[in-house]
BAMARGU-640933 format. One record per residue: residue in one letter; x, y, z of N, C-alpha, C, O in turn. Coordinates in steps of 0.001 Angstrom, whole numbers, plus 524288, in hexadecimal, padded with zeros to 5 digits. Each point is the difference from the previous one (the first is absolute). Example, Ala and Ser with C-alpha at 12.3 -4.5 7.8 and 13.67 -1.06 7.14 Angstrom:
<recs>
a833867E9C681E787FC86804A68000080384804B0800008040C7FFED80299;s7FA968042D7FA9780334804A68003C7FCFE80442802DA801FD80454800A9;
</recs>
This chain:
<recs>
mE06E6B6E868EA3F804047FC8E7FD80804677FFDA8039F8010D803F18028C;v801C27F7A97FDF0804997FF2080340804697FEB27FC967FF4A7FC827FCC5;q8053F805D280378804677FF087FD0C804A47FED4803BB8015380387802FD;h8011D7F81E7FD1C804B97FEB6803198027B7FBAE7FDB57FD647FC687FE2A;s8086F80399801C0802557FB767FD787FF317FA9B8022E8001B7FC207FD29;r7FF14803A7807F67FEE77FB178031F7FAB87FE367FE457FF7B7FB397FFD9;l7FCAC8077B7FEE07FAA67FE657FE557FFF27FD1B7FAAD7FC5C7FD157FED7;c807E1803D27FDDC800527FD1A7FB37800737FA8E800947FE747FD3B7FC63;r8039580099807EE800177FAF2801267FC037FD1E80227800687FB3A80063;l7FB53807648013C7FADE7FE43802827FD357FD097FBE68000D8018D7FB73;r7FD7C7FA32805FA7FCC27FD3F7FCFC7FA0E8015A801027FE1E7FF8680466;l7FF078022B7F7677FA8E80177800C67FCD37FB187FF08801527FCEC7FC8D;e7FA9F8024F806597FC8F7FBBD7FF2F7FC0F8011E7FBA57FE488046F7FF49;p800537F7677FDCB7FC6F8011E7FB997FA8F80138802017FE7D7FE3980434;y7FECE804917F90A7FA7380202800C97FC857FF0B7FB7A802087FE877FBE6;w7F93A802198045A7FC9C7FFF77FB577FBBE804238014C7FF82801F68045D;s7FD687FF337F7577FBFE80430801177FB4D7FE567FC10800DE7FDF57FBBC;m7FAA880306805F87FB6B7FF7A7FCAB7FCC5804AE7FF937FEC0802A2803D4;d800027FE4E7F7D27FCBE804B97FE917FB067FEEE7FD827FF717FBF27FD79;a7FCE68075A803077FAF57FF657FD5C7FD92804C47FDF2800E48043580227;a7FBD17FB6F7F9757FDC9805427FDD57FABC7FE897FE037FF5E7FBB27FDF5;v7FD0A807728027D7FAA87FFD07FDA47FE82805467FDC2800DA8041E80257;g7FCE57FB917F90D7FDCB804B57FD5F7FB2D7FF8E7FDDC7FDF17FBC37FF08;y7FFF1808D0800197FA597FFED7FDCD7FF44804AF7FC4E801A68045080158;t7FBEB7FAFC7FA077FF32804397FC187FA23800177FE887FD797FC197FEC9;i800B2808D08017B7FA44801507FE5B80094804B97FC1A8017A804548017C;g7FD5A7FA9D7F9CE800CF803E67FB618052E801EB800588039E7FCE37FF6F;s7FD43807D38016C80550802787FF7E8025E800AC8061880452801FF800AC;f7F8D47FC61803308020B80066805378026B7FA8D801C37FE207FBDE7FE6A;f805CC80454804AF802997FBE080220802148002480522801D480421801A6;t7FE207F7D48011D8028F7FFF880533803627FAFF800907FF077FC197FD5D;r804A780413805D7804157FBF6800AA801AA80041805DB8011D8042A80223;f7FEFD7F73780044801A87FF1880528804C77FC68800477FF597FB557FF0C;n8056D8067B802318048F7FC88800B0801C07FF5D805A280031803AE80317;v800F57F7DE7FDF4802917FECB80520804F07FCF07FED9800027FBDD7FD8C;t8046E8069980480805257FD117FFBD801997FE29804E17FEF78027080403;n803EA7F8BC7FBFC801D57FD72804937FBA97FE818037880018801B180481;l7FC187FB587F9FE7FB727FED0802E6801767FDAA8058D7FDA08013A803FF;t8066D7FB5B7FBDB8014A7FD0E804D7803B28038880375801797FE3A80439;d7FFF1806317FA5A8033D803B4802A8805467FDE2801B2801F18014380437;q800467FB997F88C8050F7FDCA8004C803EC804A48004B7FF1B803FA7FD74;r805197FB9B8058580440803D680004804D77FDC37FDE8801CD7FBEF801D3;g80066806997FA60804DF7FE9F7FDC08032E8044E7FE3D7FE33804667FF49;y806D37FA4B7FFF78041C804187FE7A802427FF217FAD1800B67FB727FEA0;l80085808587FE4C802537FFA87FB0B805DA80251800EC801038045F801BA;a8026F7F7E77FCCF8058F8017D800458026C800D47FAA67FF447FCD77FC73;r8035D8070B8030B8034F801077FAF280414804698011C7FEDB8042080230;s8053B7FACA7FC5C804C3803618009480149801C080533801A78047A8009F;g7FDB37F82680389800AC8014E8053F7FBCE8030E80269800B08018780482;l7FB2F7FF8A7F92D7FB25802AC8021E7FBEB7FC4A800E07FED27FCAB7FCBE;y7FEDA803E0807E87FB9B7FC0E801617FAD6803AF8011A7FFEF8034E8037E;e7FBD47FBB07F91F7FB958031A800537FB497FC31801317FF3A7FBE27FDA3;s7FDCA8060D806507FBBD7FCD1801907FB5A8009A7FBAC7FF0B804367FDE3;m7FE997F7C6801367FB85800097FBD97FB088026D802807FF8A80090804C1;w7FD4B800A47F82F7FAA680235801627FCD87FBDA8034D7FFC97FB6E7FE84;g7FDC68063F805FE7FC127FCF68024D7FB007FFBF7FCDE7FFE0801527FB60;r7FC297FD078071F7FB027FFA47FD0C7FE30805817FECB800AD8036880354;r7FD197FDB47F8357FDF0804B87FE867FBA97FF7F7FC05800227FC5F7FCD9;a7FC29806F7803237FB877FFCA7FC7E7FF82805737FD80800C68041D8025D;i7FDD17FB6E7F8707FEFF804C47FD0E7FB0A7FF787FCC27FEF17FC167FD6A;l7FE118083D802F37FB317FFD87FD6D8002A8043C7FBE1801438046F8015F;s7FD947FA947F9BA80072803AC7FB2D7FA7B800217FDC47FD767FBF97FF53;v800A4809237FF787FB5B800E97FD1E80157803E67FC4C802BF803CE8010D;g7FAFF7FB177F9E78012A803E37FC077FBB77FF997FB317FC3F7FD0280050;v80487805C67FBEA7FCDC800937FBC68034D800347FAFA803DF802D67FFB1;k7FA757FA047FC4F802BC7FFB87FAEF7FCD88038F7FC157FB3B7FF947FF8F;f807A0803DB7FDB37FCFD803657FC65803D68011C7FB437FE91802C17FC55;
</recs>
């Protein structure tokens, strides 16, 4: 994060993000695969003079059991 009074006047370019998820369940077992920011767009979030870079592309695999 960067904080500086001069940065509050900067204009950030708009960006967009695309996510995808797929899941499968067999009986009480399940799996899920998530990918966020498929196109790997880089953007910044500005609030109260703070600028934070957004996540790049990332993938998460979850496996579990319901009982």
